[in-house]
N, C-alpha and C positions, 0 to 999 in steps of 0.2 A: 500622528504624522499628518493626517489629512486636515487637521484643524489648527496647525501652527504655521508661522512664517519664520524661517531661519534668518539670521542677520546677514547671511551671505547669499549671493546669487547662485553660486555653484559650489560643489564639493568635489574633491579629487577621488575620494574613497568612501564607499559605503560598507560598513561591517554590520551584519545582523545575524542573530540566531533565531530564525523564523520557523524552523522545521517542526512539524507536528507528527503525531502518529500517522503511519502510512503516508508520510511526507506532507500531505496537503490538509490534514485535519486542522480545523480552526481558521483556515483561510488567512493566516498571518502574512503569507507571501504577497497578498494584494497590496498591503501597505508599503512593502519594500519596493514593489514595482512602481507605485505612486511616487515614492521618494526618488527612485532612479530617473523616472521620466521628468520630474520637476527640477531636480537639483544636480544630478550627476553631470560633471563637465565632459565635453567630448574627449574620448580617450581615457576616461576615468575607470577606476577598478572597483570590483565588487568582491567581497569575501564572505561566504563562498560564492563561486560563480557558475557552478554546474551541479545538477542533481539528477540522479537516475533511479528509476523504480523497477522492481523485479517481482516475479511470481515464481513459485515452485509448488509441487505437490508433497504432502506429508502424510505419514501414517501416525495416527493419534487416537487410536481406539479407546485406550484407557482414560485419557483426559476428556475425550468427547462424551464418554459414558458418564463421567463424573459431573460434567457441566450441563449436558443436554439430557441424557438418559435419567438423570436425577429426578426429573419432573414426572416420570412414570409412577413413582411411589414415594410420596413425601409423607413420611411417618404414617404410612398406611392409606393415604389418600391419593387418588388418581388426578394429577394435575397435567396430564399429557397434552391438554389443549394449549398449554403455555410453551411447549417445545418449539412451535413454529415461530413464536415471538422471540424466543431465546436465540434461535438460529439466525435471526435477522441482524443481531448485534455482533459485530466482529470482536474477537477476544484479543486484547493486547497482552502478550506474555512472551517469555523466552522459550525458544524451541531448541531442543538438542539437535545438532547436525545429523546425528544418526537417524532421526525421524524423517529426514528429507529423502524422498524416493524417486525424484525426477531431477533432470537438469534444470537449472534456473533459466528464466526467460525475461529479457529486458522488455518492459512494456512502455516506458516513456523516459525521455531525457529532456531536461530543460536547461537551456543556456540562459543564465540570469541576466546577461547583458542584452539579450534580444527578445526573450519570451514575452508574450502579451498575456493579459489577464484571461482573455478568451481561450488561450491555449491550455489553460489549466482544467478546462472542461474537455476531457479527451475520451476517445474511443480507440481501443488498440487491440489487435489480434494477439493471441499467444499460442505457443506450441510447447508442451511439456513432454519430454521423452523419459519414460521410466528407465531407471538405472538398475532395477532388480525386480524380481517377482514379489509383489506385496499388495497392500491395500492403500488407497488414498481416501482419507477421511476429511481432508481440508486442503485448501490452497493457502499458501503462506506468502505474505507480502512484506517487503522491506525496501530500504533505499540506501544509496551511496551518495556522498557529497564530496565535491572536489574544490580545491583552492588552486586553480591553474595559474593564477597570476603571481604566486610566490616565486622567489628566486629558484627554489627547488620545489616543484609542484607536490602538494600533499593531498591526501584524501582519507576518508574513513568510511566504514560500512556499518550498517545496523543489522546485517544479515546473521543467520545462525552460525556461519563459519567464522565470524569476527568476535572480538572482545565485547563484553556486555556494554550496552548503552541504556540510558533511561527510556529510549524510544522502543526498546525490545523489538518484537516482530508483531505483525498483525495476522491473526488466524481467521480465515473465512470457512466455517464448517459447512460441509455439503449436507444435503438432506439424506442422500443414500451414499454409502461408500462405493468406490470404484475399485474393482479388482483388475490389477495390471500385471502384465508379464514384461520382462526386460525388453526394451525398445518399443513397447506400446506408446502411443501418443495421445495425450489429451489436448485437443485443440479447441479454441473458443475465442470469445471476444469479451473484454472488460470495458465497462463504461463507468466513468468517474466524473462527478460534478458536485458542486455545493448544493445543499438542500435549498429548495426555493423559498421555504418559510424561514429558515434559519441558516444563513450562509456559512456560519461557523461549523455546522454539521456537514457530513459528507455522505452522499448517496452513491452506492456502488452496485453495479449489476454484473454478474458473471453468467455467461451463456456458453456451455461447453459440451463436448461429446468425446467419447473414446473411439479413437481410430476412425472418426467420421461416421460412425454407425448411428442411425436413428434409434432413439429409445435408450441409448447408452449414457446419456447425460441429462442435464436439466438447465433451467434458467432460474437463478436465484437473485433476489434483491437484498441488499444490506444497507444499514444506516449506522454510521459512526456518530454518536451523539454524546 
């Protein structure tokens, strides 16, 4: 898109399937915004035209042990030094709704008609309230997409409560599990930006605490590559 010239000055509608894992992985939205700014006529439409990102806490001990604890004993060899590296890479997979142990929290909403490229590098607070006594082994990310300009507005979700999509959900495993009681709150800040060396990759930081208590959380860096 950045390298071609269309045979028209303006278009009335832009249709694009640009969404990546955790919505922004691969930075494909950048090209859509370039096309919008260069070609979309005043009053033109975009499909989809809104996207919203969410976080929640999940219990996932068995799968975390399989994916991360595996490195403690690899056919009799101790590879535990690799665990920290493995934790930095989010897992893209489907998560059963029964594993979700907190209320979801909206972390970002993008209006595709007005959002700027710089807005995709965002810092957002989050607050996750536990819905039962349980453990939190990971934070879960997903997104919803809306087509508000349709005659009858429609949308779809990639969350654990919705039908399967190839985007699945994104799992950010924590270093240490968090023990929560019903109505406990995990509060924190998420930072999301394209990687400086490879903008198709995504750098994400989660800084969180349980009930605001010092020493009850941690700050972790992740990279989707």
